[in-house]
N, C-alpha and C positions, 0 to 999 in steps of 0.2 A: 257658649253665650257671648254675645258682644259685650265688651267692657269699655269704659270710658277713659282708660289710661291715655296719656298723651301719645300721639302718633310718632313713629320712628322717623328718622331723617330721610329726606328725599335723596335718592342715590343715583348719581351718575348720568344725567342727561345735559349735554351742552346745548347751546342755542341752535347750532346747526342741526343736531339730531332732532330737536323739537320741530324745526321748520320742515325737515324731511318727512317727519311723521305726519304733519299737517298736510303736506303735499300729497303723500301716498294715500291718505284717507279722504281727500277732498270730495270724492264722488259720493261719500256717505252724507248727503245733505238731507234737509227736511223733506223735500219733494220726493226723493227716492224712497224714503221710509214710508211716506204717506201711501205709496202704491202697494206696500207690502204689509201694512199693519191694519188689522181689523179689530174694532172695539165693539163688544157686545155687553150691554147691561141686562142681566137676567131679571125676570119678574120678582125674584127675591131680593134684588138690589145688588147682588154680587156682580163685579165687573170682570170680564175676560178680555185680555189684550193679547192678540196673537200676531207675531211677526214671522213672516215666511222667510226661511233661508234653506234652500234645497241643496246646499253644497255637500252635505253629508247626511246619512240617514240617522240623525240623532236630534234630540231637542233638550233644552234646559228650561227650567221654570222657576219662578219665585211666587210664593203665596205671601202676600203682604197684609198683615193684620194691623190696622191703624190703632193699636193699643199696646202699651208697654208698661214699664215699671212706674211711670208717672201716673198711670191709671189705677194703681193698687189702691183699694179702699183704705181709709184711715184705720190703723191698727193691724193691717194685713200687708205690710210691705214685703215684697218678694213673691206675691201671688201670681203675677204675670209670668215670671220666670218659672214658677212651679208648674203652671199650666203648659208651658213649652215642653217641659220634661214629660208631662202626662201624654202629650200628643204622640210620643213615640211608643207608647205602651199598647197600641192596637185599638181594636174596635170590638163590637159584639161578634164579629166574624173572623177577626185576626187576633191571635194571642191567647186564645182560650180553648180548653177542651170541652167545656160545657157551660155556655154563657148563662142560661137560666139559673143553674145551680150556683155559678160564680156570683151572680148579681145578689142572690140571697145572702151569700157569705160576705160580700162587701157591705151590705146593709148592717150585718152583725158587727163588722169591723168598725163602722162609723158609730154605732150605738155604744160599743165598748170604749172607743176613744172619747166620746162625749161624757161617759160616766167617769172615766179616769180624769179628764180635764176638770170636770166639775169639782171633784174632790181636791185635785192638785191646786186649783186656783182659789180655794177658800181663804179669805184673808185671816180668819181666826178659826180655831177648832178643827184643824185638819187632822184626820186620823191616819197616822203613818202605816199602821197595820192594814187598814182598809185600802189605803193607797197602793200598797204593795200587791194586794189581791187583785185590785182593779187593773193594775199594770200587767199582771200576769194574764188576766182575762183578755186584755187587749192584744198581747203577744200571741195568745192561743188563737184568737179570732183571725189575726193576720196569717198565721200558719195554715189555718183551715182554708182561707181564701187562696193562698199560694198554691194549693194543690191543683187548682184549675188553670194555672198560668203556664203558657208556653213562652218562656223567656225570649225576648228580642225577636219575636217572630215577624213583626212589622218590618224591621230593618233587614232581616234575613231574606224575606220575600222580595223586597225591593232590590237588594244587592244580587240575589240569584237571577234576577231578570235584567241585570246590566246597569243598575243604578250606580252612579259615580258621584263623589263629593256630596253624599247625603248628609245634610246637617240642618241646623236651625240656629237662630240667635234672638235673644230678647234684649232690646235696647230700652232706653228711657221712653222713647216715643213710639216704638212699634215692635212687632214680632214678625220674623220672617222664616219661612221654611223653603228649602230648595234642594234640588239635585238635578243631575243630567241622566239621560236614558236613551236607549235605542228607540227609533221612531215606531217600530212595530210593537212596542209595549205602551203606546200612548193610552189605550183604553184601560189597561191594567193600572197605569199611573192615575188616571182620572178616577177610577173606582177607589183606589187606596187613599188618594189625597182628599177627595170629597168625603170619604168615609171618616177620616180622622177629624175633619171639621164638623161633620154633622152627627157622628155616631161615636163620640168619645166615651171611654169607660174609665172611671177613677181607679185603675188597676195599679197595684203596688205603690199607692200614693205615699204612704208613710215611709216606705223604703227610700223613695226618691227625696222625700223631705230631709232624711238623714244625709243624702248625697249633697243637697244644696247647703246644708249646714257645714259640711266639710269643705265645700267650695268657698264659703265665706271665711272659714278659718285660714285657708290657703291664700286667698286673694286679698284679704283685708287684715284679719287679726295677726297673721304671721308675715305680712308684707308691709314694710315701712311706707312705700309710696301709696299703697292702698289705704292705709290708715290716715295718711296725710290728706289724700284726696277726699276721703269721707268727711274729715273734720273741716276741710276747706269749703266744700259746698254747703255743709251744714251751717257754717258761719256766714257765708255769702247770702244765703236765702233765709228769710224769716217767715214767709207765708207760702210760697209755691212749693209744690212737691219735688221740684228739682233738688231741694235741699235734703231730701231723705236718702238713706242708703239705697243704692240701686239694687243690690242683691238682697237687701232687707236687714232690719235690725234683728239681732239674735232672739230677743224675747218674742218677736212677732213671727219670724219664720218658724220657730219651734212650736208655735201653736196654730199655724194654718192647718185647716182640715179640708177633707175632700168635698164636703158640702159647700164650703166657700169657693173652692176652685170651680165647681160646676156652676155656681151662681155667676162667677166671673165669665165663664164660657157663654152662658146664656145671654149676658149683657153685651159682650164685645164680639163674640164670634158669630155675628149676624151678617147677612149679605151686604148690607150697606156699608159695612166696615172692612170689607175684604176686596182686594184686587188680586187676581191671578194672571200673571204674565207668562206666556209660553213663546219661546224663540227657537226656531229650528225647522226641521223638515216636516212641517205641519201645513195642511191645506184646509183653510177655513170652510171652503165650499163643500167639502165632503165630510169634515170631521167636527164642525161646529155643532151639528145636531147631537152627536154623541156627547160632546163636552157639556152642552146644555142639560142633557138628561141627567148626568151625574152631579153636576154642581148645583142644579136646582134643588137637590136634597138639603143643601145648607139652609138652616132656618132663616126665614125672611125677617125683615125689620129695618127700620131706618137707622142711619148712623147715630150712635149715642151722642148725647150733648157733649160739646167740648167743655173742658175745664174752664170755669169762670174766675177762679182765683188769679189775681194779678199781683205780682211781686211789687210792693211799693218802692218808690225811688229810694235809693240809698243816700243818706245825707251825712254820714260820718264814716271815716276810714275804720276798718275792722281788721283784726289780726288774731291768729292763733299760733301758739308755739308749743311744739312737742319736744320734750327733752328726754332723750334716751340714748343708749349706747349703740348707735347705728350710723349709717351714712348720712351726713347733712344734706338737706335738700331745701330749695326755696321755690315757692310758687306764688303767683299773685294773679288776680283777675278783676275785670271791670265789666259791669253790667252792660249788655248790648241788646238790641231788638232781635226779633225772631227772623226766620228766613223770608218772611213776607215783606219785610221792610224794604222800601225803595233803595236804600243804601246797602243792601246785603252784598252786592258785588264789590262795593268799596271795602267792606270788612274783609272779604276774601282777598282783595288786593293787598291790604295791610298785612294780613296773615302770611301771604306768600312772600312779600318783600322782607318782612321781619324774621320769619322763622321757618321757611320751607327749604331745609337742607343746608348743604355746605356752602352755597353761595348766598345764603341769607345774612342779613345784618347781624343778628344775634350770634350765629355760629362764627362768623368771621371775627367779630369783636371779642367775644368771651372765650372762645375755644382756640382760634388760630392766632390772633394778634396779642391779646393780653395773657392768654394761656392760664386762665384762672378757673375754667370750668371744663368738666368732662363732657357735659351735655348742655345744650341751650336750645330750647325750642318753644313753640307756642301751639295753641289749639283754639280754634274759633269756628263755629260755636261750640261751647263746652258748658255743661255736660251733655246737653241736648240741643235740638235745633227747632223743634216745633213751636216752642214757646220762648219768650225772651230769655237769653242765656248769658254766658260770660265770654269775654275775650281774655284768654289765660296765657300765662308765660310760666315756664319752668326752667330751672338751672340746677345742675349738680356740681358743686365746687370740687376742684382738685384738692388733694391733701395740702394742708397749710392755708387754705382759703375758707371763707366763711359765707353763710347765707347773707349776711349784711353786705358783703362785697358783690354778691350776685344781684341783690336788690339795687344797689347803687349803679351797677353796670347796665342793668335793664332799663333803669330810669333815664340814664344818659341817652340810650338809643331811642327811647320814647320821646324824649325832649327834642332830639334831632328831627324826628318825624313830625313833631308839632310846629317846628320853626323853619324848616327848610324843605323845599320841594324834593320829592323823590326824583331820581334821574330818569331820563328818557329810556335808557337801557333797562332799568328795573321795571318800569311800567310795561314796556313791551315784552319783557321776559314773562311777566305775570300773564298777559293776554295770550301769548303764544303757548305757554305751558298749559294754561287752562283749556285751550282749544285742543291741543295735542292729547291731553289726558282724556278728554271727552271722546275723541275719535278713536283712541286706542281701546277705550272701554267698549265701544260699539263693535269692535272686531270679535269680541268674545261673547258667545251665546249667553253664558251665565251672567256676565257683567251687564249685558244689554237687558236681560230679563229683570235683573235687580233694579236698574234705572227706570225702565218703563213702568214697573209696578209702583215704585216710589213716587215718580212724578205724576202718574195717574191718580194716586191716592192723595198726594199733597196738594196738587193744583187742579185736579179734575180733568186734566188734559196732558197726555204724554208729550205733546209737542213742546211744552215748556222746557223739556230737556235740551232742545235745540235753540229755542228762543232766548235762553239764558245767555247765550253768546253775544246777543245784541246788547244786553246790559253790561257784560264784561267789556265789550269794545268801547262803551260810552264812558267808562271810568276815567276821570282826569286827575291831574296832580292837585288841583284845587279841591276836588272832592275828598281826597285823602287828607289834606291839611284840615279841612273843616271837620270831618268825622273824628280825626285824632284829637283835635282840641275839645270836641264835645264829650268824648268818652273817657279819655285817659287823664282823669283828674283825681286828686287824692280822695275827695269825699266819695267817689264812686269805686274805690279800691278796697279789695279784701286780700290779705296776704296770709300765707301759712308757711311755716318752716319747721324743719327738724334741726335742732341744735344738739350736736353730739355731746353727750354727757360722759364725763370721765368715769371709769369703773371705780367702785368703792375701794378704798385702801384695804390691803390684805389685813385680816384680823390678826392681832398680836397673839402669839402662842402663849398658852398658860405657862407662867414661870419665866417668860422671856424678859429681856432688859426693859426697864421702865424709863 
């Protein structure tokens, strides 16, 4: 699963290397890709994007579902993530020894779970003896359904036929499925991928729910930065779903059921909400009819309505402090617009200059020069990008230094950004690095499939992947000054920190000195 932890440091590219990368890939311009890319919108609304690359007999793909954690219904946080797990459990034809009998058994599992939950959730008058009996009946029903399961068959079939890097990820804004495969297995892939979109089975659902609960314990409950991030976004947002736990609140994840997961699938896994991008040794002239046949099985329907909740402007500084016996950490964030804002490239420029690796202002100031921090970085947009989000900073103090010092040092760098133009070298580095990063990504089939699917879904046109460079080139020093002064103000700031708490004094032994 994709997680929203801050990115790691940018490692090891000097300006000369970036310029060489741009020069080497300069042939990969928009016109050359237009000759090799075919877009087909099927009658069910699903969009296929095919990019021909015949260098090797392989292909990579990305299935992009324009729904993620932010779309979880109220009271069901974690549902999008749960469904991602479900998508690996197979279909009515993969993963079962007897689907008709298994379906009957799964209905009994759901009925048993409903009966158990109804008793468990009684506000008064809960019968503990009855509850134990209902829980045992639920476990027995699961065991009966498990008899029909062929564990991991979906993954094993794919990997036995050459699938590589088979994975998926649920983000706040979307869910993505992907792998690479030999070209001569294209039809098998189309059958399998369209099958798990159209013919999903709630197999081993409650077993996977336990897995997700364990993920939460590892990533949040037992992880200081995970706990800090969760409290940080919950404090920064008062209305929008970005303020909810991305993996789900414990009381909600523990009560998600298979019926709710299938309802989520029915609403969001429809043609209008799905883009499938395929990059590699694929010929649309001969293989598009086959792809249409399989992916036309996906239920049709328009794209679900976008979220209408708008986070109100923040008018007062907010903060949260966690006191515990762990590493001190400081983070702060400022509300910023979504990726559709005309100044989106300006925010990217600020992020690059302030926090992109060892040449960034934060790293050089806090880590190298002042030597007060072990890490200093930023993330924008954070925690998502589809809706208005945050421009966030994080610093981890070295021993002997405090979150307060991190805050003051970050604010000094922000003040410089608001009062003095960035240098010509910094601005050019951002533009060169952005172009080089894009072009390097185009060299990799999987990276290109990811980008084509996302840009087609987000903008309705994959060409925006290239046209974004025009917006990058137009960013000026004056733009950076203007945006910095608009956004980085105290009333728009939310901060969060972990203050290290001293361990309690050792208890005096009985009979010891008083």
